[in-house]
C-alpha positions as CSV (number, residue, x, y, z in Angstrom):
1,X,-3.7,18.3,37.8
2,X,-2.4,15.7,35.4
3,X,-4.7,13.8,33.1
4,X,-3.6,10.3,32.2
5,X,-4.5,9.2,28.7
6,X,-5.3,5.5,28.3
7,X,-3.9,3.6,25.4
8,X,-7.5,3.1,24.1
9,X,-7.9,6.9,24.0
10,X,-4.6,7.3,22.3
11,X,-5.5,4.7,19.8
12,X,-8.8,6.2,18.8
13,X,-7.2,9.7,18.7
14,X,-4.6,8.4,16.3
15,X,-7.3,6.6,14.3
16,X,-9.2,9.9,13.9
17,X,-6.0,11.6,12.9
18,X,-5.4,9.0,10.1
19,X,-8.9,9.6,8.8
20,X,-8.4,13.4,8.7
21,X,-5.0,12.9,7.0
22,X,-6.5,10.6,4.5
23,X,-9.0,13.3,3.4
24,X,-6.1,15.8,3.2
25,X,-4.0,13.4,1.2
26,X,-6.7,12.9,-1.4
27,X,-7.1,16.6,-1.9
28,X,-3.4,17.2,-2.0
29,X,-2.6,14.5,-4.4
30,X,-5.3,15.6,-6.8
31,X,-3.3,18.8,-7.4
32,X,0.3,17.6,-7.0
33,X,2.2,14.3,-7.3
34,X,4.7,12.8,-5.0
35,X,8.1,13.3,-6.7
36,X,9.4,9.8,-7.1
37,X,9.1,7.2,-9.9
38,X,8.2,8.8,-13.1
39,X,7.8,12.2,-11.4
40,X,11.3,12.3,-9.9
41,X,12.1,15.3,-12.2
42,X,9.7,17.3,-10.0
43,X,11.7,16.7,-6.8
44,X,13.4,20.1,-6.8
45,X,12.8,21.8,-3.5
46,X,12.2,18.6,-1.6
47,X,15.6,18.4,-0.1
48,X,18.3,15.7,-0.1
49,X,17.8,12.6,-2.3
50,X,18.7,9.0,-1.8
51,X,18.7,6.0,-4.1
52,X,15.2,4.9,-5.0
53,X,16.1,1.3,-4.2
54,X,17.3,2.2,-0.8
55,X,14.3,4.5,-0.4
56,X,11.9,1.6,-1.1
57,X,13.6,-0.6,1.6
58,X,13.6,2.3,4.1
59,X,10.0,3.0,3.4
60,X,8.6,-0.5,3.5
61,X,10.8,-2.4,6.0
62,X,9.0,-0.9,9.0
63,X,5.7,-2.2,7.7
64,X,7.1,-5.7,7.7
65,X,9.2,-5.6,10.9
66,X,6.9,-3.6,13.2
67,X,3.9,-6.0,13.0
68,X,6.2,-8.9,13.7
69,X,7.5,-7.1,16.9
70,X,3.9,-6.3,18.0
71,X,2.9,-9.9,17.4
72,X,5.8,-11.6,19.2
73,X,5.5,-9.2,22.1
74,X,1.8,-9.9,22.5
75,X,0.2,-12.2,25.0
76,X,-2.1,-13.4,22.2
77,X,0.3,-15.3,20.0
78,X,-2.4,-17.7,18.9
79,X,-3.2,-19.5,15.7
80,X,-5.5,-16.9,14.2
81,X,-3.0,-14.0,14.7
82,X,-0.2,-16.2,13.3
83,X,-2.3,-16.7,10.1
84,X,-3.0,-12.9,10.0
85,X,0.8,-12.3,10.3
86,X,1.6,-14.7,7.5
87,X,-1.0,-13.0,5.2
88,X,0.3,-9.5,6.0
89,X,3.9,-10.6,5.3
90,X,2.9,-12.0,1.9
91,X,2.6,-8.4,0.8
92,X,5.1,-6.5,3.0
93,X,8.0,-8.9,3.1
94,X,7.9,-8.9,-0.7
95,X,7.4,-5.1,-0.9
96,X,10.3,-4.4,1.5
97,X,12.9,-7.0,0.6
98,X,12.2,-8.4,-2.8
99,X,10.4,-5.7,-4.9
100,X,13.2,-3.1,-4.6
101,X,15.7,-5.4,-6.3
102,X,13.3,-6.5,-9.0
103,X,12.5,-3.0,-10.2
104,X,14.6,-1.8,-13.1
105,X,16.3,1.5,-13.4
106,X,18.1,3.5,-10.7
107,X,16.7,6.9,-10.0
108,X,16.5,9.0,-6.9
109,X,13.8,10.0,-4.5
110,X,13.6,12.7,-1.9
111,X,14.7,11.5,1.6
112,X,11.6,13.3,3.1
113,X,9.3,11.1,1.0
114,X,10.9,7.9,2.5
115,X,10.8,9.3,6.0
116,X,7.1,10.3,5.7
117,X,6.3,6.8,4.5
118,X,8.2,5.4,7.5
119,X,6.0,7.5,9.8
120,X,2.8,6.3,8.1
121,X,3.9,2.6,8.0
122,X,4.7,2.7,11.8
123,X,1.4,4.3,12.6
124,X,-0.5,2.0,10.3
125,X,1.2,-1.0,11.8
126,X,0.3,0.2,15.3
127,X,-3.4,0.8,14.3
128,X,-3.7,-2.7,12.8
129,X,-1.6,-4.8,15.0
130,X,-2.1,-3.3,18.4
131,X,-5.9,-3.6,17.8
132,X,-5.5,-7.3,16.7
133,X,-3.1,-8.3,19.5
134,X,-4.3,-6.3,22.5
135,X,-7.1,-3.7,22.2
136,X,-9.6,-5.5,20.1
137,X,-11.6,-8.7,20.8
138,X,-9.7,-12.0,20.8
139,X,-10.3,-14.2,17.8
140,X,-11.3,-17.7,18.5
141,X,-9.8,-20.4,16.2
142,X,-13.3,-20.8,14.6
143,X,-12.7,-17.4,13.0
144,X,-10.6,-19.3,10.3
145,X,-13.9,-20.9,9.1
146,X,-15.9,-17.7,9.3
147,X,-17.3,-16.5,6.0
148,X,-15.7,-13.0,6.5
149,X,-12.2,-14.6,6.9
150,X,-12.7,-17.0,4.0
151,X,-14.1,-14.3,1.6
152,X,-11.6,-11.7,2.8
153,X,-8.7,-14.0,2.3
154,X,-9.8,-14.9,-1.2
155,X,-10.1,-11.2,-2.0
156,X,-6.7,-10.5,-0.5
157,X,-4.9,-13.1,-2.6
158,X,-6.9,-12.1,-5.7
159,X,-5.6,-8.6,-5.3
160,X,-2.1,-9.8,-4.6
161,X,-2.1,-11.9,-7.8
162,X,-3.4,-8.9,-9.8
163,X,-0.6,-6.7,-8.3
164,X,2.1,-9.2,-9.0
165,X,1.1,-9.9,-12.6
166,X,0.9,-6.2,-13.3
167,X,4.3,-5.6,-11.9
168,X,5.7,-8.6,-13.9
169,X,4.4,-6.9,-17.1
170,X,6.0,-3.6,-16.2
171,X,9.3,-5.3,-15.2
172,X,9.5,-6.9,-18.7
173,X,8.5,-3.9,-20.7
174,X,12.1,-2.7,-21.1
175,X,15.0,-4.8,-22.1
176,X,18.2,-4.5,-20.1
177,X,19.8,-1.2,-20.7
178,X,16.7,0.5,-22.1
179,X,15.2,3.6,-20.6
180,X,12.0,5.5,-21.0
181,X,8.4,4.5,-20.8
182,X,6.3,2.1,-23.0
183,X,2.6,1.3,-23.1
184,X,1.9,-1.9,-21.1
185,X,-0.4,-4.5,-22.6
186,X,-2.0,-7.7,-21.3
187,X,-3.7,-8.8,-18.1
188,X,-5.7,-6.0,-16.4
189,X,-3.9,-3.5,-18.6
190,X,-6.6,-4.2,-21.1
191,X,-9.0,-2.3,-18.9
192,X,-7.0,0.1,-16.7
193,X,-3.7,2.0,-16.6
194,X,-2.7,1.0,-13.1
195,X,-3.7,-2.6,-12.3
196,X,-0.8,-2.8,-9.8
197,X,-2.6,-0.1,-7.8
198,X,-6.0,-1.7,-8.3
199,X,-4.5,-5.0,-7.0
200,X,-3.4,-3.2,-3.8
201,X,-6.9,-1.7,-3.4
202,X,-8.4,-5.2,-3.6
203,X,-5.7,-6.7,-1.3
204,X,-6.4,-4.3,1.6
205,X,-10.1,-4.4,1.1
206,X,-9.7,-8.1,1.6
207,X,-7.6,-7.5,4.7
208,X,-10.3,-5.3,6.2
209,X,-12.9,-8.0,5.7
210,X,-10.8,-11.0,6.8
211,X,-9.8,-9.2,10.1
212,X,-13.1,-7.4,10.4
213,X,-11.3,-4.6,12.2
214,X,-11.3,-0.8,12.4
215,X,-7.6,-0.8,11.7
216,X,-8.1,-2.8,8.6
217,X,-10.9,-0.5,7.4
218,X,-8.7,2.5,8.0
219,X,-5.9,1.0,6.0
220,X,-8.1,0.2,3.1
221,X,-9.4,3.8,3.0
222,X,-5.9,5.1,3.2
223,X,-4.8,2.9,0.4
224,X,-7.5,4.4,-1.8
225,X,-6.7,7.9,-0.6
226,X,-3.0,7.5,-1.7
227,X,-3.2,5.3,-4.8
228,X,-6.4,6.5,-6.6
229,X,-5.1,10.1,-7.2
230,X,-1.7,8.7,-8.2
231,X,-3.3,6.3,-10.6
232,X,-5.2,9.2,-12.2
233,X,-1.9,11.1,-12.6
234,X,-0.3,8.1,-14.2
235,X,-3.3,7.8,-16.6
236,X,-3.0,11.4,-17.6
237,X,0.8,11.0,-18.1
238,X,0.3,8.0,-20.4
239,X,-2.0,10.0,-22.6
240,X,0.4,12.9,-22.7
241,X,3.3,10.6,-23.6
242,X,1.5,8.5,-26.1
243,X,-1.1,9.9,-28.6
244,X,-2.0,6.3,-29.5
245,X,-2.7,5.3,-25.9
246,X,-5.9,3.1,-25.7
247,X,-8.8,5.5,-25.1
248,X,-11.0,2.8,-23.6
249,X,-8.8,2.3,-20.6
250,X,-9.7,3.8,-17.3
251,X,-7.2,4.8,-14.6
252,X,-7.7,2.4,-11.8
253,X,-11.2,1.0,-11.5
254,X,-12.3,-1.1,-14.6
255,X,-15.1,0.6,-16.6
256,X,-15.6,3.3,-13.9
257,X,-12.6,5.5,-13.1
C-alpha cells in the first residue's frame, strides 16, 4: 500500500528538520568554526577548495534566483508578493552578485562549505517562498498598511543599513595590497565586534515580522543559530590577535553578548 505525502506534509516535515538542524548547528559551531574567511587555515581535511569569491557566488546565488523562480511560477503574482520579492532581493542580489567583488583579498574555501550553503539556501527559499506564494494565506493589498508590515520593513532596512555600514568599514580597513587583520572602529563597532552579523540578525527578524510567516520565523532563528556562534568566535579571535582590543565591546548583541 502506497502512502501519498501531500506538499503540506512535506513542507512541515522540512520545517521541523530545519529547526532540529538549527539546534545542532548552534552546538556544533560553539566547538568548531566553519573553515572559511579568517579560519581558512583550518580547512585541512575538508576536501577540495575553490576561490572564496567563486564560493560566495555559488553559495548565495540560489538564494536570489530560487525565490524569483517560485514567485514567477506562482499563481499569486500580486502586489504584496512583488514587494516582498523586492525586499528579499535587496539583501540577496547584493550578497550574491555584488558583495563577492567588493570583498578584498583572495583566499580559498572548501567546496563542501559552498555546497552545504547551496542546500540550505534552496531549502530556505522553499520554506519562505512556497509558503508565501502557495501554501500560506493570501495577502490582501491592505497588508502593505498593516503595522506588522510597516514595522517589520523598517526593522529590515535598519538591519540592512547596519550590515552595509559595517562591511564598508571592514572593506576600508586595509589599503590595496595590505594583508592581515586590523581592529575596526566606528559605527556599531563601538559596541560589538560583529555589527555586520548583528545587522543580518535585525534584517531577518524584520522579515519574519513583515511577512508574519512561519518560514520567516524559521529563517530568523537559523540566522541566529549560524551567526551568533561565529560572532563569538570572531570576538575571541580579536582578543587573541590584539592585546589592546577594546574590552568593553561585546561579540554581537550590544551590551549583552
